[in-house]
C-alpha positions in Angstrom: 34.0 -84.6 -222.7 34.9 -81.8 -220.3 37.1 -81.5 -217.3 40.8 -81.3 -216.2 43.5 -83.9 -215.9 43.4 -84.3 -212.1 42.6 -87.8 -210.8 39.2 -88.5 -209.5 38.3 -89.6 -206.0 35.2 -91.3 -207.4 34.1 -92.2 -210.9 30.5 -93.1 -211.7 30.2 -95.2 -214.9 27.4 -96.7 -216.8 25.1 -93.9 -215.6 22.0 -92.3 -217.2 22.9 -88.8 -216.0 20.6 -85.8 -216.6 23.0 -83.0 -215.8 20.7 -79.9 -216.1 23.7 -78.3 -217.8 22.8 -76.9 -221.3 26.3 -77.5 -222.5 26.1 -81.2 -221.9 22.6 -82.3 -220.9 23.3 -86.1 -220.8 26.3 -88.2 -219.8 27.2 -91.7 -218.9 30.2 -90.9 -216.6 30.8 -88.5 -213.8 34.1 -87.9 -212.0 34.3 -86.3 -208.6 37.4 -84.9 -206.8 37.7 -82.7 -203.7 34.0 -82.3 -203.3 33.4 -80.9 -206.8 32.5 -82.3 -210.2 35.8 -83.0 -211.9 34.6 -84.1 -215.3 31.4 -85.1 -217.1 31.4 -87.2 -220.3 31.2 -90.7 -221.8 34.8 -91.9 -221.4 36.7 -90.6 -218.4 39.3 -93.4 -218.0 42.0 -90.8 -218.1 41.0 -89.5 -214.6 41.2 -92.9 -212.9 44.1 -93.4 -210.5 45.0 -96.1 -208.1 42.9 -94.5 -205.3 39.8 -93.8 -207.5 36.6 -95.7 -206.5 34.8 -96.7 -209.7 31.1 -97.3 -209.2 29.1 -99.0 -212.0 25.6 -97.8 -211.8 24.1 -100.3 -214.2 22.4 -97.6 -216.3 20.6 -96.0 -213.4 19.3 -92.4 -213.4 21.5 -89.7 -211.9 20.3 -86.2 -211.1 21.8 -83.2 -209.4 21.1 -83.2 -205.7 17.6 -82.0 -205.0 16.7 -78.9 -203.1 13.6 -78.3 -201.0 13.1 -74.6 -201.6 10.6 -74.1 -198.8 10.7 -76.1 -195.6 10.4 -75.7 -191.9 13.1 -78.2 -191.1 13.3 -77.9 -187.3 9.5 -78.1 -187.1 9.8 -81.3 -189.2 12.6 -82.7 -187.1 10.5 -82.2 -183.9 7.3 -83.8 -185.2 8.2 -87.0 -183.4 7.7 -85.2 -180.1 4.3 -84.0 -181.1 0.9 -85.7 -181.6 0.5 -86.4 -185.3 -3.1 -85.6 -186.3 -2.7 -85.8 -190.1 -4.7 -89.0 -190.3 -7.5 -87.8 -188.0 -10.6 -88.3 -190.3 -13.0 -86.6 -187.9 -13.1 -84.4 -184.8 -13.8 -87.5 -182.8 -10.5 -89.0 -184.1 -8.7 -85.9 -182.9 -10.3 -86.0 -179.5 -9.5 -89.7 -179.1 -5.9 -89.1 -179.8 -5.7 -86.2 -177.4 -7.5 -88.2 -174.7 -5.0 -91.1 -175.0 -2.0 -88.7 -174.8 -3.5 -86.9 -171.8 -4.1 -90.2 -170.0 -0.5 -91.3 -170.6 1.2 -88.0 -169.9 3.4 -87.7 -166.8 3.6 -84.4 -165.0 6.5 -82.0 -165.7 9.5 -82.1 -163.3 8.0 -79.3 -161.2 4.7 -81.3 -160.8 2.7 -79.1 -163.2 0.8 -80.8 -166.1 2.8 -81.3 -169.2 1.9 -79.5 -172.4 0.4 -81.6 -175.1 1.4 -80.4 -178.5 0.0 -81.7 -181.8 -0.1 -80.8 -185.5 -1.6 -81.6 -188.8 -5.4 -81.6 -188.3 -7.5 -80.5 -191.2 -11.2 -79.7 -190.6 -11.9 -79.8 -194.3 -11.6 -83.6 -194.1 -14.1 -84.0 -191.3 -17.8 -84.7 -191.5 -18.3 -82.1 -188.8 -17.0 -79.5 -191.2 -16.0 -77.0 -188.5 -13.0 -75.9 -186.5 -12.4 -77.6 -183.2 -12.9 -75.6 -180.0 -11.5 -75.3 -176.5 -14.7 -76.9 -175.2 -14.1 -79.9 -177.4 -10.6 -80.3 -176.0 -11.6 -79.7 -172.4 -13.8 -82.8 -172.5 -10.8 -85.1 -173.0 -7.9 -83.0 -171.5 -9.3 -80.7 -168.8 -6.0 -80.4 -166.9 -3.1 -80.5 -169.3 -2.6 -77.4 -171.5 -3.2 -78.5 -175.1 -2.1 -76.7 -178.3 -2.7 -78.3 -181.7 -1.6 -76.6 -184.9 -3.7 -77.1 -188.0 -2.2 -78.6 -191.1 -2.0 -75.2 -192.8 0.3 -73.9 -190.0 -1.8 -70.8 -189.9 -4.3 -71.7 -187.2 -4.3 -73.6 -183.9 -6.8 -74.7 -181.3 -6.0 -74.5 -177.6 -7.9 -75.8 -174.6 -9.0 -73.7 -171.6 -5.9 -74.6 -169.6 -3.6 -73.3 -172.4 -5.6 -70.2 -172.9 -5.4 -69.5 -169.2 -1.6 -70.0 -169.2 -1.4 -67.4 -172.0 -3.7 -65.0 -170.2 -6.2 -64.9 -173.1 -9.6 -63.7 -172.0 -12.6 -61.9 -173.4 -10.8 -58.7 -172.9 -7.7 -59.7 -174.9 -7.7 -57.7 -178.2 -6.9 -59.3 -181.5 -3.1 -58.8 -182.2 -2.1 -57.0 -185.4 -2.3 -59.4 -188.3 -4.0 -62.1 -186.3 -7.4 -63.1 -184.9 -8.7 -64.7 -181.8 -11.7 -66.9 -182.5 -14.6 -66.0 -180.3 -18.0 -67.3 -179.2 -21.1 -65.1 -179.9 -20.6 -63.6 -176.4 -17.0 -62.6 -177.1 -15.3 -65.3 -175.0 -12.4 -67.0 -176.8 -13.4 -70.2 -178.4 -9.9 -71.8 -178.5 -9.1 -71.0 -182.2 -6.2 -68.6 -182.9 -5.4 -67.5 -186.5 -2.0 -66.4 -187.8 1.3 -66.1 -186.1 0.7 -63.0 -184.0 -2.3 -64.7 -182.4 -0.8 -68.2 -182.2 2.3 -67.0 -180.5 0.2 -65.8 -177.6 -0.1 -69.5 -176.6 2.9 -71.0 -178.3 5.3 -68.7 -176.5 4.2 -70.3 -173.3 5.2 -73.8 -174.4 8.6 -74.8 -173.1 11.2 -74.9 -175.9 13.2 -78.1 -176.5 16.7 -78.0 -175.2 19.6 -77.3 -177.6 20.7 -81.0 -177.2 17.2 -82.3 -178.0 16.9 -80.0 -181.1 20.4 -80.9 -182.3 19.7 -84.7 -182.1 16.3 -84.2 -183.8 17.9 -82.3 -186.7 20.6 -84.9 -187.2 18.0 -87.7 -187.4 16.0 -85.6 -189.9 19.1 -85.1 -192.1 19.1 -88.9 -192.6 15.5 -88.9 -193.6 16.2 -86.2 -196.1 19.2 -88.1 -197.6 16.9 -91.1 -198.2 14.8 -88.9 -200.4 17.6 -87.4 -202.4 17.7 -84.0 -200.8 21.0 -82.3 -200.5 20.0 -78.6 -199.9 17.2 -76.9 -198.1 15.9 -73.3 -198.0 14.7 -73.1 -194.4 11.8 -70.9 -193.3 11.8 -71.6 -189.6 12.7 -69.1 -186.9 15.6 -67.9 -184.9 15.9 -71.1 -182.8 16.4 -73.1 -186.0 19.1 -70.7 -187.2 21.0 -71.0 -183.9 20.8 -74.8 -184.1 22.1 -74.8 -187.7 25.0 -72.5 -186.6 25.9 -74.9 -183.8 25.9 -77.9 -186.0 27.9 -76.0 -188.7 30.6 -75.1 -186.3 30.7 -78.7 -185.2 31.0 -79.8 -188.8 27.8 -81.8 -188.2 25.5 -80.1 -190.7 24.1 -82.9 -192.8 22.5 -80.7 -195.5 23.4 -77.5 -197.2 21.2 -74.8 -195.6 20.1 -71.5 -197.1 18.4 -69.8 -194.1 15.8 -67.1 -194.5 15.7 -65.1 -191.3 12.4 -64.0 -189.7 11.4 -60.4 -190.0 12.2 -59.7 -186.3 15.9 -60.4 -187.2 15.9 -57.9 -190.1 18.1 -55.4 -188.3 20.8 -58.2 -187.8 20.4 -60.0 -191.1 23.0 -58.1 -193.2 25.7 -58.4 -190.5 25.0 -62.1 -190.0 25.1 -62.7 -193.7 28.5 -60.9 -194.2 30.2 -62.5 -191.2 28.9 -66.1 -191.3 31.8 -68.3 -190.1 32.8 -71.4 -192.0 32.1 -72.6 -195.5 29.1 -70.6 -196.8 28.3 -73.3 -199.3 27.0 -75.2 -196.2 25.2 -72.4 -194.3 24.3 -69.0 -195.5 21.7 -66.3 -195.0 19.4 -66.2 -197.9 17.3 -63.2 -197.1 14.4 -62.1 -194.8 11.2 -64.0 -194.5 8.0 -62.0 -194.2 4.3 -63.0 -194.0 1.9 -61.0 -196.1 -1.2 -63.1 -195.4 -2.6 -66.4 -194.0 -3.5 -69.7 -195.7 -6.3 -71.4 -197.6 -6.8 -74.0 -194.9 -7.5 -71.4 -192.3 -9.4 -69.2 -194.8 -7.1 -66.4 -194.0 -5.3 -66.0 -197.3 -5.9 -62.4 -198.4 -8.2 -62.2 -201.5 -9.2 -59.5 -203.9 -12.8 -60.8 -203.6 -14.5 -62.7 -200.8 -14.2 -66.4 -200.3 -17.0 -68.3 -202.2 -19.8 -68.8 -199.7 -18.4 -66.4 -197.2 -19.3 -62.9 -198.4 -17.8 -61.2 -195.4 -14.4 -63.0 -195.5 -11.7 -61.5 -197.6 -8.9 -63.2 -195.6 -6.2 -61.4 -193.5 -3.3 -59.2 -194.6 -0.8 -59.9 -191.8 1.3 -56.8 -192.8 0.3 -53.5 -194.2 1.8 -51.8 -197.2 3.9 -49.3 -195.1 5.3 -52.0 -192.9 6.3 -54.2 -195.9 7.9 -51.2 -197.6 10.0 -50.5 -194.5 11.2 -54.2 -194.4 11.9 -54.1 -198.1 14.0 -51.0 -197.7 15.8 -52.5 -194.7 16.6 -55.7 -196.6 17.7 -53.7 -199.7 20.1 -51.6 -197.7 21.9 -54.9 -196.8 21.6 -56.2 -200.4 19.4 -59.0 -199.1 16.2 -60.1 -200.8 12.8 -60.6 -199.3 11.1 -64.0 -199.2 7.4 -63.1 -198.7 4.7 -65.6 -197.9 1.8 -64.6 -200.1 -1.0 -67.2 -200.8 -4.0 -65.1 -201.9 -4.2 -62.9 -205.0 -4.6 -59.8 -202.8 -1.4 -60.6 -200.8 0.5 -61.4 -204.0 -0.5 -58.1 -205.5 0.6 -56.2 -202.4 4.0 -57.8 -202.5 4.4 -57.1 -206.2 3.3 -53.5 -205.8 5.8 -52.9 -203.0 8.7 -54.5 -204.8 7.8 -52.6 -208.0 8.3 -49.4 -205.9 11.3 -50.3 -203.9 13.5 -52.9 -205.7 14.6 -51.1 -208.9 18.1 -49.7 -208.7 18.9 -51.8 -205.5 20.7 -55.0 -206.4 20.5 -58.0 -204.1 22.8 -61.0 -203.7 20.0 -63.2 -204.9 16.5 -62.5 -206.2 13.4 -61.6 -204.2 10.9 -64.4 -203.8 7.3 -64.9 -203.2 6.6 -68.0 -201.2 3.6 -70.1 -202.2 2.1 -67.7 -204.8 -0.9 -70.0 -204.8 -3.6 -67.8 -206.2 -2.7 -65.0 -208.7 -4.7 -62.5 -210.6 -4.1 -62.9 -214.3 -2.9 -59.3 -214.5 -0.1 -60.1 -212.0 1.5 -63.3 -213.5 3.7 -61.4 -215.9 5.0 -59.1 -213.1 7.1 -62.0 -211.6 9.4 -62.1 -214.7 9.4 -58.4 -215.2 10.6 -57.8 -211.6 12.9 -60.9 -211.5 10.9 -62.4 -208.6 11.2 -66.1 -208.0 8.0 -68.0 -207.6 8.8 -70.4 -204.7 6.0 -72.9 -204.9 5.0 -76.3 -203.5 3.3 -78.5 -206.2 1.9 -80.9 -203.7 -0.4 -78.1 -202.4 -2.3 -78.2 -205.7 -3.2 -81.8 -205.4 -3.8 -81.9 -201.7 -5.8 -78.7 -201.5 -7.7 -79.0 -204.8 -11.1 -79.7 -203.2 -10.7 -76.9 -200.7 -9.5 -74.4 -203.4 -12.5 -75.3 -205.6 -14.9 -74.8 -202.7 -13.6 -71.4 -201.6 -11.9 -69.9 -204.7 -14.3 -71.3 -207.4 -13.6 -70.1 -210.9 -10.5 -68.3 -209.7 -8.7 -71.6 -209.6 -7.9 -71.2 -213.3 -4.9 -69.1 -212.1 -4.2 -71.1 -209.0 -0.8 -73.0 -208.8 -0.2 -71.5 -212.2 3.2 -73.1 -212.9 2.9 -73.2 -216.7 1.7 -69.6 -216.9 4.6 -68.4 -214.8 7.1 -70.3 -216.9 5.6 -69.0 -220.1 6.2 -65.4 -219.1 9.8 -66.2 -218.1 9.6 -66.5 -214.3 11.9 -68.8 -212.4 10.3 -71.6 -210.4 11.8 -73.0 -207.2 9.9 -76.0 -205.8 9.6 -77.4 -202.2 7.3 -79.2 -199.9 6.4 -76.8 -197.1 7.1 -79.8 -194.8 5.8 -80.6 -192.2 2.6 -79.1 -193.8 3.1 -81.7 -196.6 5.3 -84.7 -197.1 9.0 -84.2 -197.5 9.3 -86.5 -200.5 10.3 -84.4 -203.6 9.1 -87.1 -205.9 5.5 -86.5 -204.7 6.1 -82.8 -205.7 7.5 -83.8 -209.1 4.5 -86.0 -209.7 2.1 -83.3 -208.7 3.7 -80.8 -211.0 3.7 -83.2 -214.0 0.2 -84.6 -213.5 -1.9 -82.2 -211.3 -3.7 -85.3 -210.1 -3.7 -87.7 -207.2 -1.4 -90.7 -206.8 -2.2 -93.9 -208.6 -3.3 -95.0 -212.0 -7.0 -94.7 -211.1 -6.5 -90.9 -210.6 -4.2 -90.3 -213.6 -7.1 -88.9 -215.8 -8.4 -86.6 -213.1 -6.1 -83.7 -213.9 -6.9 -80.4 -212.5 -6.4 -77.5 -214.9 -4.0 -79.7 -217.0 -2.9 -76.7 -219.0 -0.8 -75.8 -216.0 1.1 -79.1 -216.0 4.9 -79.2 -216.4 7.2 -81.7 -218.1 9.4 -83.9 -216.0 12.4 -81.8 -217.1 10.8 -78.6 -216.1 9.8 -80.0 -212.7 13.3 -81.3 -212.1 14.8 -77.9 -213.0 12.5 -76.4 -210.3 14.1 -78.7 -207.7 17.7 -78.1 -208.9 18.6 -75.1 -211.1 15.7 -73.0 -210.0 16.6 -73.2 -206.3 20.2 -72.5 -207.0 19.3 -69.3 -208.9 16.9 -68.4 -206.1 19.7 -68.7 -203.5 22.4 -67.0 -205.6 24.2 -70.3 -206.1 23.8 -70.8 -209.8 27.6 -70.7 -210.4 28.2 -73.7 -208.1 25.0 -75.7 -207.6 22.0 -77.1 -209.4 23.8 -78.8 -212.3 26.3 -81.6 -212.8 29.1 -79.7 -214.6 32.9 -79.3 -214.0 33.7 -77.3 -210.9 30.2 -77.5 -209.5 29.5 -78.9 -206.1 29.4 -82.7 -206.2 25.9 -83.1 -204.9 23.9 -85.8 -206.7 21.3 -88.4 -206.3 21.0 -91.9 -207.9 17.5 -93.3 -208.5 16.1 -96.8 -209.0 14.2 -95.7 -212.1 14.5 -93.1 -214.9 11.8 -90.6 -214.0 12.1 -89.0 -217.5 11.1 -92.3 -219.1 8.8 -94.1 -216.7 5.1 -93.6 -216.6 4.2 -90.5 -214.6 2.1 -92.5 -212.3 5.2 -94.4 -211.1 7.2 -91.2 -210.1 5.8 -91.3 -206.5 7.3 -94.8 -206.1 10.8 -93.6 -207.0 13.4 -94.9 -204.5 16.7 -93.2 -203.9 19.6 -95.6 -204.1 22.3 -93.2 -203.1 22.8 -89.5 -202.2 26.1 -87.8 -202.5 27.0 -84.4 -200.9 30.3 -82.8 -201.4 31.5 -85.9 -203.2 30.8 -88.3 -200.3 28.0 -90.9 -200.1 25.9 -89.8 -197.2 23.3 -92.5 -198.0 24.0 -95.6 -200.1 22.1 -98.8 -201.0 24.3 -99.6 -204.0 
């Protein structure tokens, strides 16, 4: 038993607690006081006072609060306002949904047609097997401007009305790091690839008001609580950061937020980090988010060799080595790490090369990270541990993108989503969802990491490169201790130990003992943040 003699605000008894604390990995009782873990053990009667709430958990499983280490939370919060195309099984399904929205849409207050926004389509699921086009959209929505982001988040399709609003014509050059899809005659075909190109249209879409965004975020906090999430590492842009700041000052921030600022805020990042008002255990600047390449779904992830079946397509590097070096030096001057999106093996090598040159001798408040790290060359895997770079990965991508990866990466998939290989060399893993690209539910991610297969008993034997599977314990660490280390919070978060933040989750089953096929069915019975039940079914 560990702890002090202060009295507890809350005592959880008859628990099956997996603490992630090497000094005491298991416990049956947890005491909480003043938002921190007071004591952990098997007999904590001495911390019970007249005001202590004693909660009998009936043997239920308790874990440290879970962290989503890579999420676009404002984008997720706003999905209810947008056309959800994740279930569109064909191009016709997409067009039918857009047509219905166009027929029902009222004009904007100024009388102009309202924008139709959508997300989540995936051409790899369609029998047509091709990207949609502006001509397709024009058939069902000739007047309203339409912009639909692909599931990958690295491509969109816009109709002619939207292209006209953005001023995109045959004469418009491809922006640096992006590409405008074109017909054989050079006219834009409606497809835009990567942020620099997508922003040409998306910057024309009216942004939600502060009030709308605040309300959406508060609703999304509740969804996260129901899934056991207590902390997020957010990768959205400046608008999201401003919204989190507003809610933090109002003491209405429902999750702990580690915010990675976009590269365009790099010159402000150190100052913002040093002078963040309020409790930094609720909101802090984690580092600077940079894009090095595109994505598998858009076939823009930068590769060392061409995509299988596309000999002229090596993907897109969205930043060159010199630009990345400048950003790295700027971040290091403020003791901030980089969090670099790199999916293809070429992009990962670029990031590793630049950090090898710039990082030594320049300490940062938390480690550098590579976001996604989906395809690695075998020669580069050991470099993560050598450089102390966190592999911030999303296990559900492996199971959701398996067919696409096999189609375009072929034999290279042996070192795709290489969790076990990275752990073996000593790298730190921090897991997340990439929501709204994938489902927010962390138990889907744990299942994917443990099984590398689809959901359900019928798919349990269809493991994909099973040598890369993790144990349940290793996967849970990647949702708890790993993220805490990645964010520079290992001294106060990620484990249930005395003086740590009292963030925890209570489950309806013991995921360490149940069949792995049952993990996706896990239901959260309670979520506690700073010692308070923010969600409770008990």
